[in-house]
C-alpha positions, -999 to 999 in steps of 0.1 A, spaced: 591 -669 489 554 -659 492 553 -627 472 555 -641 437 530 -643 408 517 -675 393 541 -670 363 570 -667 387 559 -698 406 557 -718 374 592 -706 364 606 -717 398 592 -752 391 609 -752 357 642 -743 372 638 -770 398 630 -795 370 663 -786 352 682 -789 384 666 -823 390 676 -835 355 712 -828 364 710 -847 397 711 -817 421 692 -817 454 671 -788 467 671 -768 499 647 -740 506 628 -723 534 603 -752 531 571 -731 528 549 -722 498 557 -701 467 593 -700 456 602 -723 484 579 -751 470 582 -746 433 619 -758 428 612 -788 450 581 -797 430 600 -793 397 630 -813 409 608 -843 418 599 -847 381 635 -842 370 647 -868 394 620 -892 384 629 -889 347 665 -898 356 654 -927 378 669 -909 407 649 -921 437 670 -906 466 662 -870 460 667 -847 490 643 -819 496 656 -801 527 636 -774 544 652 -750 569 629 -729 591 628 -712 625 601 -711 652 586 -677 642 582 -689 606 572 -725 611 543 -714 633 528 -695 603 540 -716 574 540 -754 578 564 -773 555 552 -780 520 544 -816 513 575 -823 492 600 -816 521 615 -849 532 640 -835 557 632 -806 580 655 -786 602 642 -759 626 669 -735 637 666 -714 669 664 -680 652 665 -663 618 702 -656 619 711 -693 625 686 -702 598 703 -679 573 737 -692 583 725 -728 578 716 -720 542 751 -707 533 769 -734 553 750 -763 538 743 -750 502 768 -754 474 751 -728 453 723 -702 458 695 -693 434 673 -663 442 638 -660 427 616 -629 428 602 -621 463 595 -594 488 614 -577 517 622 -611 532 641 -620 500 660 -588 502 670 -595 537 684 -629 526 702 -613 496 719 -587 518 729 -613 544 745 -634 516 763 -606 499 775 -591 532 792 -625 538 806 -628 503 819 -593 502 840 -597 533 877 -597 524 882 -631 542 858 -647 516 872 -630 485 885 -662 470 858 -686 482 836 -700 454 799 -699 460 778 -696 428 749 -671 432 723 -666 405 693 -642 404 667 -655 380 630 -652 371 608 -652 340 609 -624 314 581 -607 333 604 -602 363 631 -583 343 622 -550 359 623 -565 393 658 -578 389 670 -546 373 657 -528 404 677 -552 426 708 -546 405 705 -508 407 699 -509 444 728 -531 452 752 -511 430 740 -478 444 745 -489 480 773 -515 480 792 -504 449 797 -517 414 821 -544 427 791 -563 441 782 -575 406 813 -598 407 795 -619 433 763 -627 414 750 -635 379 716 -624 365 698 -649 342 663 -640 329 639 -665 313 663 -694 308 658 -722 334 682 -746 316 710 -720 316 704 -714 353 709 -752 359 740 -753 337 756 -723 355 748 -739 389 762 -773 378 794 -757 367 797 -736 398 791 -766 420 820 -784 403 842 -754 411 831 -756 447 838 -794 447 874 -789 434 881 -760 458 870 -781 488 890 -811 476 921 -789 471 917 -772 505 908 -804 523 874 -789 534 842 -809 540 818 -813 511 787 -813 534 795 -781 553 812 -748 544 836 -746 573 859 -721 555 832 -695 550 839 -666 574 807 -651 589 812 -620 610 795 -618 644 773 -590 631 755 -616 609 753 -641 638 739 -620 666 701 -620 666 687 -586 657 656 -577 677 636 -551 656 626 -526 683 620 -489 676 653 -481 694 673 -507 675 659 -496 641 667 -460 649 703 -469 658 711 -485 624 741 -469 606 732 -465 570 761 -446 556 784 -451 526 814 -445 549 810 -481 560 828 -510 542 804 -528 518 801 -559 540 794 -537 570 768 -517 552 752 -549 540 748 -560 576 731 -528 586 708 -529 556 699 -565 563 688 -555 598 666 -527 583 649 -552 561 646 -577 590 627 -550 609 603 -543 580 596 -580 577 589 -582 614 565 -553 612 547 -568 583 542 -604 594 556 -612 629 534 -607 659 560 -588 680 568 -564 652 531 -558 643 522 -550 679 552 -527 683 541 -506 653 505 -506 665 516 -492 699 544 -468 689 539 -461 652 562 -469 622 598 -478 627 621 -449 620 651 -456 598 678 -430 599 707 -427 574 726 -409 548 705 -397 518 729 -415 494 717 -447 510 681 -438 518 673 -425 483 678 -458 466 663 -476 495 632 -455 492 629 -462 455 632 -499 461 606 -500 489 582 -479 468 585 -503 439 580 -533 461 548 -517 474 537 -509 438 543 -545 427 524 -558 458 555 -577 470 555 -560 505 527 -580 520 501 -605 509 472 -581 516 460 -560 487 464 -527 507 497 -520 524 502 -493 550 540 -486 554 554 -498 588 585 -477 584 596 -440 580 629 -431 563 647 -401 578 677 -389 558 706 -367 570 
């Protein structure tokens, strides 16, 4: 949510405005950047429709809330015990997911979500997922698409839709997708307020502690099922996030050097391309200069 340009921030506000016009509520990580923009835009959309009960839900966790206080638009705040429970809260509570441009933290969330949606138990479960940004972000989303297809397979495209430079279309797609979710839950007698039927494997629920030993043990191989590989890749990105911005990760890298990430070259090659592009686009860290906190070792 932090690693976005002013143009991308303004675009996220416009998407929020279109969502607000259609009566949709907003849930984000409650911080600045792409977490604030949709909420800010939705307040205007809600006001134009004389909708005065807008909900702007922020979900955080202790390691994040200590660094990022909630933005002033949040009117309901939930602090989960750890990052895994925070991510699960998003997919349990949300009726649709919109992904804006971001950095490695955004990729961690994308892989978490796709790992769940690609599980065979969730094959028929509707949950609209849209990747979107302004026209200036086209290269970024094409990079995401190439990486996901190269690592998780072409079938991953069935679980998301890419919309560039069209906030109104994003809102229309999300509105239609939410109606499908509503009818599915009505038909299956599931709750509207909580996605009980969504199966989440224990690998996505157990807290991942990004130590040097745990990072080196990750299994990054195409021999894994797509949802299993997504879980391993999610942990790799979680470790990079920790080494970039979290105190424990920063101290671990200072004491023992970069995290070593081992894996099959068929996975590490697209991963290396992705990380290099994130560094080049200054999406890896807020500081102007970024010193890699990881080392990729292919087999």
